[in-house]
N, C-alpha and C positions, 0 to 999 in steps of 0.2 A: 174785365178786370180780374175776376176770379181765376180765369184760365191763365192770365199773366202771372198771378201769384203762385198758382200751382206749378207752372213751369219754372219759376224762380226757385221754389223749394226743391223741385226735381233736379235742377242743375246745381243745387247746393248753395245758391246765393242767399237763401233765407232758411232759417231753421224751422222745421215743422213743430207743431204743438199738438201732439196726439196723446190722449190719455190711455196709456197701455197698462200701467200697474194698477190703477183703480178698477180696471175690468179684468182682474186676474181670474175670477171665477168663470167668466165667459170663456177665456182662453183655455182654462183647464177642462171645462165641460166640452169644448170643441175637440180638444186633443183626446179626451176620454172616449168620445164618440168614435173617432177614427181608429183609436187603438182597439176598442171593442169590436168594431167592424172588421178590422184586420185579423183579430184572434178568431172570430167566427169564420172568416174566409179560410184561415189556416186549418181550423178544425173540420170544416165541412168539405172543402174542395182539396185542401192540401197543395203542396208545391209540385209542379210538373217538372221533375228532374229529367235531364237529357240522358242519352245512353252512356255518357261519360260517367254517370253516377250509378245508373241502374243496369248497365250492360245492354247490348243490342247488336244489331247487324249493320254493316256498311256495304252498300251495293254500288258498284261502279260499272258502267257499260256505255258503249257508243250509242248515239241517238241521231241517225241521219235525218229523221223527220223533225227533230228540234232545230236543225240548221235551216230548214226551209220554213219554219214557223207553223208546221202542221200540228206539233205537239208542244204544249206549254207546261211549266211546272205545276199549274193547277190541274191539268189533265192527269198527270202522273199521281198527284196527291189524291185525286178522286178515285183512281183505280186502286190505290193502296187502301183508301178508306173503305171501299166496298169489301175488301178482304179482312177488315178488322184492324187496320193500321192507320187510324185517323190522326195520330200525333206524329206522323213522319215529317222529316225535314228534307226538302228536295231542292237541289241546286243544279243549274245548268252551267257548266264551265266551258269557256271558249266556244259556246254556241252549239256544240255537238257532243258534249260529254256530260252524262248525268251522274250525279252523286246523291245517294239516298242514305239518310241516317234514320233508322227506325228501331223499334224494339226487336228482340231476337226473332228470327223467322222460325225458330224451333217452337214458337207458340202455335204454329200451324201443324206441328207434329210431323216428323218424318216417318213415324211409325203409328199404327192405330192407337187411338186414345179417345177418352171422353172428357169434355170440358163442361164443368158446372159453373154457373154464374148466379150470384146472389147480390141483390141491390139493398144496401143499408141493412145488413143482417145484425141480429142482436147477439149472435154467438161469437166467441173469440176464435182465433186461428187454432189454438190448442184444443178447444172443444170440438171443432170440426175434424181436426186430425185424429182425435180419439174415436169419434164415430166411424170414420173411415177405417181405422185400424181394427176396430171391433168387427167390421164386415170384411176383413181380409185385404184392404187396400192401404197398407201402411206406407207405401212408397209414393204417396200422392204429393204433388207440388201445389202449394197454396200461396197466393199473393193477395194482399189486402190493401185497399185504400179506404179513406173515410166514406166513400160512397159505394164501392163495389168490392166483392170478394170473388176471386176466380180460383177454381179447383181443377187441376188437370191430373188425371190418373189413368191407370190402365182401363181398357174398355170395360164398362160396367156390365155389358152383355156377355163378357167372357166368363165361363164357369170357373169357380175357384174350388180348391180341394183342401181338406184339412179341418181341424177343430180349433176354435179360438175360445180361450177362457179370459174373462175380463172381470175385474173386481177393484175395490177401492184400496188405497194404500195409507191407512191411518198411522202406521208405524214408520212411514218413510223408508221402507226397505229398498235397498238399491238393486239394480238389475243383476249385478254380480252375485249378490246373496241369493236372489231367486234362482239364478242359474246353477249355483252350487246345490241348492235343494233339489232342483230338477235332475241333476246328475245322480243323486242318491236314489231318486225315484225311477231311474232307468231311462231318462229322456234328455240326454246331453245335447241333442240337436234342436231342441225347441228354441224358438225366437222370442226373446223377452223385450218388451218395450214399456218404459215407464214415462208416462205423460202427465206431469203434475201430480195429482192425487189419484191417478188411475194406473192400473197395471194391465197390460194386454199380453197374453202368452199364446203363441200360435204353434200348433203341433201339426206335423205332416200326417200323423195318425195317432189317435188316442182311443184304443179299444175299450169297450165297456168292461170286459172281464180281463183280468190279468192273464197273459199267455202262460201256458204250462212250460216249466223249464225242461229243456231237452237234456237227456242223459249224456254225460261226458263219455267219449270213447274209451278213456283209460279206466273207467269204472267197471266195464264189462270185459274181463280178460278171457282169452280163449283157454280151453282145457290143456292144450299143449304147453301153453306158457306156464300154467300152474305145475305141470308135471316136471318140466325140465327148466328150472331157473338157471340163468346164466350167472357165472361168478362176477362178470364185469358189471352187471346191473346192481349187484349187492355192494360192489366196491365203490361205485360212484353214484350215490343217490341224487336224483334231480330235485331242484327246489320246488316247493309247493307253489302253484300259481296263485296270483292275487285274486281274492274273491270278487266276482262281478256283481254289480248291484242288481237286485231283483226288480224286474219290471212290474210296476204297479198298474192296476186297472184304473179306469176313469174316476171311479168313486174315491180310490185311495189317493190319487193325485189331487183331486179337488179338496179332499179333507186335509191333506198335508199343506197345500198352499194357503188354505183358509186359516189353518192353525198358526202358520207363520205370521199372519197379520192379526191374529186375535179375532177372526171372523168365524161365522158358521158356514158350512158348505152351501146353504141356501143363498148366501150373499154372493156366490160366484155364478156369473152368467155364462152359459155355454152356448156357442153358436156353431152350427154345422154349416160350413162355407158352401157345401154343395147345394144347399137350399136357399142361398142368398140370390136375390134377383135385383135387376136394375131399379125397378120401381120401389123395392124395399129400401135400397140405399138412399134414393132421392127422398123418400118419405122420412127416413131417419135424420137426414141432414136438414130438411125443412122443419122438422119438429125441434131440433136443437137450435135452429136460427129463429124460431118463432114466426115462421111464415107458412103458407100453404104450399104443397108440392107443385102447384101450377106456377108459383112465383120463382121457381128454381129453373133457370135456363139450362137446357141440356143440348150439347152439340157433339156429334160424333165425327171423329176424324178417321179417314181410311188410310192415311199415310202418304197420299198423293197430292194433298193441297199445296204444299210448299212448291213442288215442281210446277203445278198448274199456275201459281202466281208468277213464277219466273218466266214461264212461257207467255203469259199475258203481257208482262212488261216488255219482253223482247219483241212481240208482235206489234205492240203500240209504238215502240221506238224504231221499228223497221230494221231490226238486227236479229241475230241468232241467240238462243238461250246460252250457247257455249261461251258467248262473249261477255256474259254477266259474271263479274267477279264478286263473290260474297265473302265477307270477313266478319267473324264474330268478335265483338269487343266486350271484355269483362268489366265489371264495376271497380276493379282494383285501382285504376288510375284516378277515377273520380273520388274514390274513398281516400286516397292519399292526399289529393288536393283539398278535400274537405277537412281532413285531420290537420294538415299544416295551416290552413286558413284559420281554423278554430284556435290552434295554439298561438298563431300570430295575433289574433283578435284579443285573446286573454292578455298576452304580453303588452299589446298596445294600450288596453284599458288600464292596466296596472301602472305603466310608465306615465300615461297621461294624468292619472290621478295623483301620482307623486309629484309631477311637474307643477300642476295647477295648485296643489296644496302648498308646495314650497314657494311658488311664485306669487300666489295670492293668499288663499286660505282654504281649509278643508271644506267649508260650506260651498264655496265656488266649485270645488272639485265634485261635490255631490250633485250640484245643479247641472254641471256639464255632463256628467255620466247619465243623469236622467234624460237629458236632451238626446244623447247618443242612443240610448235604449229606445226612446220614442221614435227616432229615425229608422232604427233597425226593424222594429215591429211593423211600422207602417209600410216600409218598402217591401218586406216579405209578404205582408197581408195583401197589398195591391197586386203583387205577382201572383198570389194564389187566386185572387178574385178574377183577374183577367185571363188566367190560365196560360201565361207565357212560359216558355221553357227556361228552366234554370240550368245554365251552362257554366263552365269555368269562367267565361267572360263576365257572367253575372256576379260571381264571387269576387272577382277583381274590382268590379265597379262598386260593390258594396263597401269594400275596404277603402276605396278611394273617397267615397262620399263621407265616410266617418272623419277623415282628415279635414275635408272642406267644412263640414259642420262645426268641428272643433275650432277651426281658424276663426270663423265668424263669432263664436261664443267668446273666445279669448279677447278679440278686439273690443267687444262690449264690456267685458269684465275689466279690462284695462282702463277704459273710460270711467267706469264706476269707481274703481280704486283711486283714480286721479281726482275725481270730484269729492270723494269722501275722505281721502287720506290727508289732504293738505291741512284741513282744519275742521273742527266740529261745528263751525258757525252755520254752514249751509245745512248740515244735518239737523242741528237744533232748530232751525227755522222751518225746514220743509219736511222733516222726518227722513228716515233712510229710504223709504219707498218713494218719496218725492224726488230725492236725488237720483235714484235708479231710473225713474221715469224721465228726468231731465237728461241723464246720460244716454238713454235710449234714443231720445229725440235728436241728440247731437250726432249720433252715428247711424241713424235710421236710413237716411238716403244713401250713405256710403254702402251699407249692407245691401240695400235693394238694388242699387246700380251695379255693384259687383256681381250679385246673383244673376241679374239680367244679362250681363256680358258673358257669364258662363253658360246660361241656359240657351242663348240664341244659337251658338254652334252645335250644342247637343241636340237641339230641335231639328237642325238641318240634317244631322246624321240620322235622327229617328225617322225623318220623312224620306230621305233619299239614299240612305246607306243600305248595304246588303243585309242579309238575314243575321249574320254574326254581329255586325256593327249595330244593328237595331236592338238586339238583346242587350248589348253593352250600353247603348245610348238610353234605352228605356230605364234601366236601373239607375244610371247617372241622373237622368231628368227627374225622376221621382225622388231620389235621395237628396239632390241639391235643393229642390223646392221644399221638401220636408225639413232639411237642415236649416234653411233660412228661416222658416217659420218657427222651428224649435228654439233657435238661438234668441229670437226676439220675444216670442210669446210663451215659452216654456222655461228656459234656463233663467232668464232675468226675473220673471215673476216668482219663480221658486226660490231664487236667491233672496229676494225681498222678504218672502214669507219666513225663511229660515233666520235671517238677520233680525227681523222685527221681534223674534222671540227672546232675544238677548235682553237681560235686565236693563242695560244702559239705554238701548233704543226703546224699550217699553216705557221708561221714564220720560224720554224725549217725546214720545207719542202722547203720553198722558198730559204733559204740559201743553203740547200743541192742541190737543182736544179741548183743554180749558180755554185756550185763546180762540178756539173755533177755526183753526187753520189746518187741522189734520186731514179732513176728508178731501180737500182739493190741493194736491201737491203743486207747489209753485214751479214755474218755469223760469229758469235763469235767463237773464238778458244776455244776448250774444255779444261777445267782444272778440276782437281780432287777436289771434296769437300766431305763433310761428308755424302752425299746422296747416300749411298750404294756403295761408291767408284767411283761414276760417278756423277758429279755435273753440275752446271751451267757453261756456257761458258763465258769467259771474253776476251776482246781484249786489248792488250797493247797499251796505248795511246802514248807512246814515242817510236820512232824508234831508232835503234842502230846507234851510230855515225860512220861515215865513215872517213877514213884518206887517204891522198894521199902522197906517198913517193916521195921525191925529188931525182934527180940523185946523188947528193953528199951524201945524207944519205944512198942511196942504195949501194954506193960504199964502204962505211966504214963498217967494221965488227969488232966484238969483239970475244974473245974466248968464246966458248960455242955455236957458231952458231947464236947468236942473232944479228940483224943488229944494228949497232951503231947509236944512234940518234933516233931510232924508239921508239914509245911509248911502255911502258911496258904492255904486254897483261893483261887484267883483269882476276883475278882468276876465275876458273869455280865454279859456285854455285852448290852445291849438291842438287839434286832433292829429295824432301821428298817422301817417298813411304808409302803406307798404308799396313796393314797386308794382305789385300786381294791381293794386287799386289805382295807382297813377296811370298805368297803361289803360285801364278801363275808362278812366276819365278822358 
């Protein structure tokens, strides 16, 4: 019997009676837990953006062994993972053509380089860049994620030459001002780098003592020139040359640069790059990051690793390395997609807020926006937790689910407005929260069934679609499920909370609490309307009158079996039936 009732409610023949609004704290706590988990996932793991956003390499080559089944996409992914490309996307097209999307192969370095890896460092990218510049490696490339920081620079074993001065920048002096000061000191070719509150100046040479000025050739004239001056020389005197700056020694340069910042010469650190070793650089980076030098991964590249990987892929596929086409993709296209999607999202949210505020009221607009934000955070958080690749298809899917979530919310709000806008009788009897709960029950199965119809084809794409379709389907599946939940358990309870704070509804709740009816919101009895044969519920405000029979009247009877003196029973009113009900009968 219970199964029969459940099926009748599922098919919409009976209205469910679920207490949703009275359990508002439970739904908010559940949503808060998932939002907190999503934020932690975004902070710890971050989003795994595809090469369309971060840039990368596209490899395309024939694969005869793929056609015979000797090589599978998993085998190619395993080979790439062994070489440090574990996040590669591999597709086999037409059975004999391999397409690989991976991060740039320049990570293998086509020239000698050193790669340093730190896991969960405490230092910022700017601090690490400052340490490297102080040791003569100012052209290092640093990429950072919430879990790993990778530094790629010139080989640390390669000897450097020159002198580096590093000091703080309390007066926020610009690089051009420092460069002007260096020109007056006789060092126009010095390289100045300002990183935050630090200044690094690199000299190709900075002698300890100032070099002696060389005498000008015109200053020592020959005796013959003094004895026989020419008239033409006296007639056309040459202009005096501009004075050249006097080259200062190391102490003078340090003193001038320190004075420019209001520092003392002892505040300027001097590093002789010829004495810098690989172990010293690793130790300095480890100290800045708050780890031990043994926790810094060091990997040397000879410049031949990239070609070695291509040779391995070709040998695995049974083809020649010359048949592998490599194409580098920059992050420009993905950045444009992200920028346009962000602008579209902002415009969408503004227009939706205006529409809902105009069609309903501003509190419904606030509740709807909160539900949309709930869906965005949870979808992004789940993507971060499972580590799926964020591609342009994912961005399209997220924009799609926002529209679906909003549709479900508007349907519920329309039913709430219908039940509360006709008269205040239902609100006065059940409170605003009670009417919202009743409205939710009236459209609950429609929302659930609509969501199931959408989720089933998405699930089939998620299980049997290609890699691109799976990314799109995964975002849709998570977003539709979250949107259905937020429309029922976030937007509607939040609307009830906001409306119950209005003085009018506070007075209604106070009177209901005096009657003892406020804690349990009533459920209106269903009546048939024109909404597909199933309509809004109504409650009869007048109770049926009761009569008590006296002994005298009970004793008297008339022919026909009716008690004499008793009130004549009211005639039964025929119940109107619709065409759909008559067909069911």
